[in-house]
KOLDO-533227 format. One record per atom (N, C-alpha, C): residue in one letter; x, z, y. Coordinates in pm, whole numbers, plus 50000, padded with zeros to 5 digits. Layout:
N
AXZY
...
END
This chain:
340
X500835000049881
X500005000050000
X500885000050125
X500494992050224
X501294990750347
X501165003050436
X502285006450499
X502285017150599
X503465014650693
X503425021050808
X504545020850901
X504995035250921
X506295037450908
X506835050950916
X507885051651027
X507845062551103
X508875065251201
X509955073551132
X511055067251098
X512115073751021
X512845084351104
X513045081151230
X513725089751326
X513375084251463
X513705091451570
X513375086051702
X513865071751721
X512945063351769
X513205049351802
X513465040351681
X513065044851560
X513265036051443
X512035036251352
X511175026051373
X510045023651285
X510475014551169
X509855016251053
X510065007050941
X508735004750870
X508544992750819
X507394990050732
X507774994550591
X506845001450526
X507115006750393
X505935004150302
X506205004550172
X505165004450070
X505055018450012
X503855024150016
X503645037549962
X502565036949853
X502495047249773
X501485047849669
X500085048449730
X499155041349669
X497765042149713
X497225056049680
X496355061349762
X495805074649735
X494935074749610
X494815086249549
X493955087949433
X492505089049478
X491595090249384
X490205092549418
X490075106349484
X489135107749575
X489015120449647
X488565131949557
X489175143649581
X488775155649510
X487635162549583
X487325174649541
X486235182149603
X486495184149752
X485515180749832
X485625182449976
X486455172050046
X486905161849973
X487755151450031
X487005138250044
X487565129450129
X487015116150149
X488165106150154
X487985094850089
X488935083650100
X488455074550211
X489335071950309
X488965063650423
X489935051950440
X489445041550505
X490245029850541
X490445029950692
X491685028450737
X491965028050880
X491665014150934
X490825013451038
X490535000751106
X491244999851241
X491255010951316
X491895011151448
X492665024251465
X493805023051533
X494585034851570
X494945033851717
X494605044051793
X495035044851931
X496435050751939
X497225045752032
X498575051152055
X498495060552174
X498965072852155
X498835082552263
X500195088152303
X500165097352399
X501395103252449
X502195110252342
X501505116352245
X502215122852135
X503015112752054
X502425101052030
X503135090551957
X504345085652034
X504175083852166
X505305079652248
X506395090252250
X505985102852265
X506975113752267
X507685114952133
X506935113252024
X507565113451893
X508565102151876
X508195090451925
X509085078851919
X510365081351999
X510205087852114
X511355090452202
X512115103252165
X511615110752067
X512275123152026
X512035134752120
X510905134552191
X510645144952292
X509435153652259
X508875152252137
X507675159652102
X508045171552014
X507835184052062
X508315195751988
X507665197651852
X506445192651832
X505755194851706
X505965183551605
X506655172851647
X506805160951562
X507955162951464
X507735158851338
X508805159451237
X509005145651176
X510185143351124
X510585130151072
X511075131450929
X510945120850850
X510205108450876
X508715111050874
X507965102750945
X506535105150959
X505755092250975
X504665090750900
X503695080150925
X502795085151037
X502845078951156
X502045083851268
X500585079851253
X499815083751354
X498415079651359
X497455091251350
X496945095651467
X495935106151466
X494725102651552
X494805091851629
X493635086951703
X493065075251622
X492025077951545
X491655068651440
X490165065451437
X489885052651413
X488555048151377
X488595043451233
X487865050151144
X488005047651000
X486655044750936
X486725038750817
X485555035950735
X485605044650610
X484495050850576
X484415058850454
X484305049450335
X485245050850240
X485235042750119
X484635050150000
X484985062949987
X484555070649870
X484555085549907
X483565092649859
X483505107049887
X483685114949757
X484295126749771
X484515135349657
X483345144649631
X483415152249523
X482345161649488
X482065171549602
X480785173849627
X480375183649727
X480315178549869
X480675166149893
X480675160650030
X479275155450063
X478705160750170
X477355156750210
X477265151850355
X478315154150435
X478215150950578
X478485136250610
X479115129050517
X479365114650535
X479105107550404
X478945094450412
X478725086350293
X479445073050305
X479715066450191
X480445053750195
X479795043550289
X480665036750364
X480215026650457
X480095031450600
X480095044550621
X479975049650757
X481265048150835
X481115045950967
X482245045851060
X482415059851118
X483645064251128
X483905078051172
X485105078851265
X485075089051351
X486265093651422
X486885104851340
X488185106251353
X488905116451277
X489325127851370
X488985139951330
X489505152051394
X490785155751319
X491955153551377
X493205153651298
X493845167251279
X493155178051314
X493765191351314
X493445198551184
X494425198951094
X494225205050963
X494525220050972
X493495227851000
X493665242151019
X493405249650887
X493905262050879
X493845269550753
X492505276250730
X491785279450838
X490495286050824
X490575301150802
X491785306650794
X491925320750758
X492685329150861
X493505323050946
X494325330751040
X493465336251153
X494085344051240
X493355350451350
X492635340251436
X493345329451476
X492725319351562
X491535312651492
X491705309351365
X490615302851291
X489415312051277
X489675324851252
X488565334451237
X487795335951367
X488465333451479
X487805334051609
X487145320751647
X487225310851560
X486625297951588
X487505288551665
X488805291451669
X489755283051743
X490755276551649
X490245268651557
X491115261651463
X492045251751530
X491755248251656
X492625239151731
X494025244851752
X494145258251748
X495465264351763
X495745273751645
X495345269451526
X495625276451401
X497125279751393
X497425291551339
X498815295951332
X499645287651236
X499015280751142
X499755271951050
X499205257651057
X498845253551178
X498195240651198
X499105229051158
X498505219351090
X499155206551063
X498295195451124
X498865188151218
X498165176851278
X498615164251207
X497665156551154
X498055144351082
X498695134651181
X499705127751133
X500435118451219
X501475125051305
X501585138451296
X502555145951377
X503395154951287
X502725164251218
X503435173151125
X503315168550980
X502235161150949
X502035155050817
X501665140450839
X501755132450735
X501525118050752
X500105115050799
X500005104550882
X498755100950944
X498205087550900
X497505080950991
X496665069750955
X497215055850977
X498505054251006
X499065040851023
X499415034950886
X498365033950806
X498445028750670
X497065023250635
X496955017250519
X495675010850485
X494585020850451
X494915031050372
X493925040850328
X494585054550317
X493785065050332
X494315078450311
X493175088150281
X493525099650227
X492565110150196
X492515120250310
X491325125550337
X491185135550443
X490045144950408
X490105157050461
X489015166550444
X487735161050507
X486635162550436
X485365157150484
X484925163450615
X485265176350635
X484815183150756
X485535178250881
X486545169850863
X487295164350977
X486825150351016
X485715145950961
X485155132950995
X483885134451078
X483795126251182
X482645126751273
X482035112751281
X480895110651214
X480335097151204
X479515092951325
X479375079951340
X478465074151439
X477835061851378
X476555060151407
X475835048451356
X476055036251444
X476495038251568
X476525027151664
X477895023951722
X478805033451726
X480075030951791
X480985022051707
X481805014151775
X482775005551708
X483985013851665
X484815007851582
X486035014851539
X486955017551658
X486995008451754
X487825010651873
X487325022651953
X486015023451972
X485455034852044
X485745047951970
X485605047751839
X485845059851760
X487305064051765
X488205054351778
X489635057551788
X489975064351920
X489115062952021
X489355069152150
X488805083452160
X488005087452064
X487335100452074
X488335111952079
X489415111251999
X490365122451997
X491065124152131
X491475113052193
X492085114052326
X491115120452425
X489885116052423
X488885121752512
X488665136552482
X488745140152355
X488545154152317
X489625163152376
X490865158252382
X491935166052444
X491595169052591
X491115158952662
X490725160752801
X489495169452817
X488565168252725
X487365176552727
X487735191252715
X488615194352621
X489025208252600
X489825213352720
X490695204852774
X491485208852891
X490585211953010
X489555203753030
X488605206253138
X487885219453115
X487475221952992
X486785234552960
X487695246552982
X488985244952958
X489915256052979
X489995259653128
X489965249653214
X489975252253358
X488625256553411
X487555251653346
X486175255253378
X485805253553525
X486055241653582
X485645239553722
X484135238953735
X483665242453855
X482245241953887
X482005231353995
X480745227954013
X480395218154117
X480905222854252
X481575213754322
X482085216754455
X483515222054458
X484035226554343
X485415231254339
X486365219554364
X487475222354431
X488545212454442
X489415213454317
X489585202054249
X490355201454125
X491435190754139
X492645194154099
X493765184854100
X494175181653958
X494225168853924
X494745164153796
X496085157453823
X497145162753763
X498475157253782
X498845149153659
X499075136153679
X499395127153570
X498165119153529
X498185106153555
X497035097553528
X497275088653407
X497995094053308
X498075087553178
X496805090353101
X496745086852971
X495505088652894
X494965102852893
X495815112952881
X495315126652876
X494805131053014
X495525127453118
X495025130353252
X493705123453279
X493585110853236
X492335103553255
X491205109653174
X491515114353054
X490495120952973
X490025133853039
X490955141253098
X490585153253172
X489715149653292
X490095138953362
X489305134053475
X487895130253430
X487785123853315
X486495119353263
X485485130753256
X485955142353211
X485035153753195
X484935162153321
X485985162253401
X485915169553527
X484865163453619
X484755150353617
X483765143753703
X482345147753666
X482115151153539
X480785155153496
X480395168953547
X481375176653594
X481095190153646
X480625190053791
X480835178853860
X480495178254001
X481595183354092
X482775185954036
X483905190354117
X484405178954205
X485125182554311
X485775172854398
X487195170754347
X487515158454306
X488725155854229
X489785148954313
X491035153454295
X492215146554344
X493085143354224
X493635131254220
X494565127354114
X495915124254177
X496985129354116
X498345126754165
X499185120654054
X499935110454088
X500805103853991
X501925096854066
X503005093653993
X504125086254051
X503905071254047
X502935066853964
X502705052453943
X501455048254020
X501645039954121
X500535036254209
X499445028454136
X499815020554034
X498795012853962
X497835022053888
X498325033553842
X497445043153775
X496455049253874
X496935052053993
X496045057554095
X494985047354134
X495375034854140
X494415024254172
X493365023254062
X493775024953937
X492835025053825
X491805036253843
X492255047953885
X491345059253908
X490345056254019
X490805049754124
X489905046054234
X488865035854190
X489335025354122
X488455014254088
X487495017853974
X487995025353876
X487195028253756
X486295040353774
X486815050653841
X486075063253850
X485645066753992
X485995058454088
X485595061254225
X486215073854281
X487435077354234
X488115089254284
X488495087154430
X487995095754516
X488215093954660
X489595098554705
X490155108254635
X491415114254678
X492505111754573
X493495103954610
X494655101854523
X495915104354604
X496945109154536
X498215112054601
X499335105554522
X500095097154590
X501275091054527
X502435100754540
X502865106254427
X503925116454430
X505275109854460
X505925114554565
X507245109454603
X508315120154596
X507905132854587
X508865143754577
X509525147454708
X508905143354818
X509505146054949
X508775157055026
X507845163754961
X507095174355027
X505825169855095
X505625156755103
X504425151655171
X503165154355089
X503345156954960
X502195159154871
X501375171154917
X502065182254945
X501355194354983
X500625192555117
X501215185055206
X500565182155334
X499245174755312
X499265164955221
X498045157555190
X497015166455123
X497485175155034
X496565184254965
X495865193655061
X496625199055155
X496035208155252
X494985201055338
X495235188355367
X494265180655445
X492985178455365
X493145175455236
X491985172755151
X491155185455131
X491815196755112
X491125209155075
X490895218555193
X491235214355314
X491095223055429
X492045234855426
X493185232955360
X494195243355353
X494025253155238
X492955251655159
X492695261055050
X493525258154924
X493945245854908
X494565240854785
X493515240454673
X493935240454545
X493015236654437
X492655248554349
X491345250254326
X490875261154241
X491275258954095
X491335246354054
X491835242953920
X492855231753933
X494015233853875
X495045223453865
X495335221353716
X495275208953672
X495635205753533
X496825196353536
X497915200553470
X499115192153462
X499155185353326
X499065172153329
X499045164253206
X500315155853191
X501395160053260
X502605151753261
X503555154653145
X503655167153105
X504685170853008
X506075170753068
X506155171053200
X507435170853271
X507705184753327
X508865190553294
X509125204453332
X509125206553483
X509605196653558
X509645197953703
X508225197753762
X507405188653709
X506025187953754
X505275200653717
X505495205653597
X504765217453549
X505125229853630
X506385231053669
X506785242253755
X506245240453896
X506365228453949
X505905225654085
X504405226954102
X503645225053992
X502185225653999
X501695239254048
X502495249654028
X502085262954072
X501895263754223
X502595255354293
X502505255554439
X501195249654492
X500425243554403
X499225236554447
X497945244354415
X498085255954353
X496925263654307
X496425272754419
X495115272654441
X494505281554540
X494605296054497
X494505305154589
X494435319254555
X493225321754465
X493465328954359
X492515332054250
X492225320054161
X492985309054178
X492755297054099
X493465297053966
X493325285953893
X493875284653758
X494745272153747
X495785273553667
X496655262253632
X496595260453481
X496265248253438
X496145245053295
X497245235253258
X498045238953158
X499045229953103
X498465223252979
X498215210252989
X497795202652871
X498935193652823
X499835189652914
X501045182552874
X502035192152809
X502885186852722
X503825194952644
X505255190652674
X506145200352687
X507565197552703
X508365206152607
X509555201452571
X510465209352488
X511385218052574
X511305216452705
X512255223052794
X511655235452860
X512525243752917
X512075255752985
X511415252353118
X510355259853151
X509695258453281
X510065270753362
X510695268753477
X511215279853557
X510475280853690
X510165293153730
X509535295553858
X509825309753902
X509745311954032
X509895325354085
X508545332554075
X508595344854021
X507365351753988
X506335352854100
X506725354854224
X505685355954329
X504745344054336
X505215332154298
X504345320454308
X503165321754212
X503345329254104
X502265332054009
X501475344454051
X502205354854093
X501585367854117
X500815368554249
X501395362954353
X500795364254486
X499365359154491
X499055347354438
X497665342654444
X496785347854330
X497335356854246
X496635361554126
X496155349554043
X497115340554020
X496835328253948
X496605330953799
X495725323353739
X495535323453593
X496235311353534
X497165313753441
X497915303053377
X497435301453234
X497055289153199
X496485286753066
X497155274852999
X497255275452867
X497605263852788
X496345257752731
X496395244852702
X495275238052637
X495835229752522
X495405232952400
X495965226352282
X494855219852201
X494995207152174
X494075199852087
X492635200852137
X491675202352045
X490255202452082
X489465209251971
X488185211151997
X487305217951902
X486355207951836
X485845211151718
X484915201851651
X483715198151739
X483205207651815
X482055204951902
X482385194652009
X483665193752048
X484065183752147
X483845169752092
X484195167751965
X484035154551903
X482555150451899
X481705159851858
X480275157051853
X479735153551991
X480145161352090
X479685158952226
X480125145252276
X481365141852254
X481915129352306
X481265117252242
X481065117752112
X480395106552045
X479015104352107
X478305115252133
X476985113952197
X477075108252337
X478075112352414
X478235107352551
X478595092552555
X479365087952457
X479665073552450
X478425065952405
X477725071452307
X476525064652256
X475465063052364
X475295073152453
X474235071952554
X474715065552684
X475985061252687
X476495053852803
X477065062352914
X477075075652898
X477645084253001
X479135081653017
X479815079252905
X481235075652906
X481355061052865
X482015053252949
X482285039152920
X483735037652879
X483975034152754
X485355033052704
X485985019452733
X485205009852779
X485714996252796
X486974995452882
X487045002352997
X488255000953081
X489505007253019
X489325015852922
X490455023252868
X491465014452796
X490975005252715
X491884997552629
X492444985752707
X493704986952744
X494364976452823
X495274967652737
X495674972452620
X496584964852535
X496154966352388
X496284955552316
X496014955552173
X497194949452099
X497424954451980
X498474948851896
X498014949751752
X498754943551663
X498404943451522
X499394951651441
X499034954351317
X499944961351227
X501274953951217
X501224940751210
X502454932951194
X503304932651320
X502684934151437
X503424932651562
X503804945651631
X503244956851588
X503394969151665
X504844973851675
X505634972051570
X507024976851577
X507774969751689
X507564956751701
X508254949151805
X507754952051945
X506504956351958
X505904958252089
X505894972752135
X506134982152045
X505944996352078
X506825000852194
X508074996652195
X509005000752300
X508454997152438
X507844985352449
X507284980852576
X506194990352624
X505384995352530
X504265004152567
X504735017352626
X505975021252601
X506485034052654
X506865033052802
X506885021152857
X507375019052994
X506195018153091
X506195026253198
X505085026053294
X504805012253353
X505855004253370
X505664991153431
X504854981553344
X504634985153217
X503824976753129
X502354977253168
X501964987553244
X500574988853285
X499654994053176
X500204999553070
X499385004352959
X498595016753002
X497305016352980
X496485028352984
X496315033252840
X495775024652756
X495635027852614
X495885015252533
X496825016252438
X497085005352344
X496455009052210
X495874999252145
X495205001352016
X495784991851913
X496034997151793
X496544989251682
X495384985151593
X495304972351561
X494304967251470
X494934965851332
X494344972951233
X494854972051096
X494014962451014
END
């Protein structure tokens, strides 16, 4: 069976692997139709993702078809199209017992810590499949990215009228923006890439965007937008240590800073910047099962339009040659999807 494996940073290879067996109790055999490429995949390719291990078959943003179900499986049936919730949690640790399997103490994310969906078929737990009668495989492959943003927005919990700053207009930042707009908050997006800011204006009607230049002009613009209050919720989706440290300067007194981007490096700041405004600092990791259900419904009823998201497509045969290009901001990639 065909698969693509990342042997080490910057080295993909096509491989032949054993076909999966028939599904056991609680398992489902699925066929991969579409795989979205996300920041985790890029970071894994570049050797910058702390949770990524090698060699690894990537692929966790997936639109799949159910081929066969194992004993006891009732939530899906053969022929259904599904999105995959890729977080293989233990169900027994403290976080899982509290209903937060997204940050299970022994979590394995497929395509990151264990092999994922960049292959023809694979076995997965039935409870990690979220079916839809109407969505396409491409739409279903986008659900996981949107779920990361949905959870990040929930962690910040903005309300209508709050000033919210999203730093980084890549896929995760855009996913956070997607759900922040549903709260009625007043949104500002900041990024170093002007084309991404233009995408936010044209696609989402974001009135306030800031082109980050690192010259101090950013804070001046923020104060003008917020009347000097700064932002009640700031979400940093960059994964850049300098941005993540600097984001503290943009939080309003009594406000919150949410880190959804991940870095392997230390984040340094002087304590008063956190203590003086009584800032709340939060991490946001993965997503919850209810996020997947909610998102599928929002796409089905037209509240979320996924059409603008997919800017690049590639095939199983071509992805190795094209992947490096997708890592470069000048490529204009918002979301690239692999067709299997």
